[in-house]
C-alpha positions in Angstrom: -3.5 -8.3 -28.1 -0.4 -8.7 -25.8 0.2 -12.3 -24.8 1.9 -13.2 -21.6 4.2 -15.8 -23.2 5.7 -12.9 -25.2 7.2 -11.3 -22.1 10.6 -12.3 -20.9 10.6 -13.1 -17.2 12.8 -14.8 -14.6 12.1 -16.1 -11.2 14.1 -13.9 -8.8 13.2 -15.1 -5.3 10.8 -17.0 -3.0 9.1 -15.2 -0.1 6.1 -15.7 2.1 3.7 -13.5 3.9 4.2 -12.9 7.6 2.1 -11.1 10.2 4.0 -8.2 11.8 3.4 -6.4 15.1 5.1 -4.7 18.0 7.4 -7.0 20.0 5.2 -7.0 23.1 2.0 -7.9 21.2 0.3 -11.0 22.6 0.5 -12.8 19.2 4.2 -12.0 18.6 6.4 -15.0 17.9 3.6 -17.5 17.6 2.3 -19.5 14.6 -1.1 -17.9 13.9 -4.1 -20.2 13.2 -7.0 -19.0 11.1 -9.2 -17.8 14.0 -6.5 -15.8 15.8 -5.4 -14.3 12.5 -8.8 -13.1 11.2 -9.9 -11.8 14.7 -6.7 -9.7 15.3 -7.0 -6.0 14.5 -5.4 -5.4 11.2 -3.7 -2.5 9.4 -4.0 -3.4 5.7 -1.5 -2.1 3.1 -3.4 -1.2 -0.1 -0.4 0.0 -2.1 -2.4 2.9 -3.3 -4.5 1.3 -6.0 -7.1 -1.3 -6.8 -4.6 -4.2 -6.8 -5.2 -6.7 -3.9 -2.5 -8.7 -2.2 -2.5 -12.4 -2.7 -3.3 -13.2 0.9 -6.5 -11.0 0.7 -7.6 -12.7 -2.5 -7.0 -16.1 -0.8 -9.1 -15.1 2.2 -11.9 -13.9 -0.1 -11.9 -17.2 -1.9 -12.3 -19.0 1.5 -15.1 -16.7 2.6 -13.0 -15.2 5.3 -12.4 -11.5 6.1 -10.0 -9.7 8.4 -10.9 -7.4 11.2 -9.6 -4.5 9.2 -9.2 -1.4 11.4 -7.1 0.9 9.2 -5.7 0.9 5.6 -2.4 2.5 4.6 -1.1 3.0 1.1 2.5 1.8 1.7 4.5 -0.6 3.9 6.6 2.4 4.9 3.6 3.7 6.9 3.4 0.6 9.1 6.3 1.0 11.5 4.9 4.0 13.5 1.4 2.6 13.4 2.3 -0.9 14.6 4.8 0.2 17.3 2.2 2.3 19.0 -0.9 0.1 18.8 -2.2 -3.5 19.1 -2.6 -3.7 15.3 -1.0 -6.3 13.1 -0.3 -6.3 9.4 0.5 -8.9 6.8 3.4 -8.2 4.4 6.0 -10.2 2.4 8.7 -11.2 4.8 11.4 -9.5 2.7 9.4 -6.4 2.2 9.5 -5.1 5.7 12.5 -6.7 7.4 10.5 -6.6 10.7 13.4 -7.2 13.1 15.4 -4.4 11.6 12.8 -1.8 12.5 11.7 -2.9 16.0 8.8 -5.2 15.0 8.2 -8.9 15.6 6.6 -11.3 13.2 4.3 -14.3 13.6 4.4 -17.1 11.1 1.1 -17.9 9.5 -0.3 -21.4 9.9 0.0 -23.7 6.9 -3.6 -23.2 5.8 -3.0 -19.4 5.6 0.2 -19.6 3.5 -0.1 -18.0 0.1 2.6 -17.7 -2.5 0.8 -15.3 -4.9 1.6 -11.6 -4.5 
């Protein structure tokens, strides 16, 4: 049996989830509370497998679910989807670099913050 303590690892960076959307979205630039966040229409990144993002697991634990409209296998699929719709998506801040590709982000309220990816 492989034991976790036998693997060498090092902490590389700290990051947090942000909710990204087109710049003219009504929620852009705001701090999103729980109600606004779960009611928004979401594009959820699945990363192509059965793994679930930390923010989705945290919502499950709280008995909350997103208004999930579409799923995509990769963050790279989001730009065109979000720029042309009222959808939002939750991604690691460093993973998408939202301002660099024409998107805006909204910070999540403290009660929605999750550090587990």
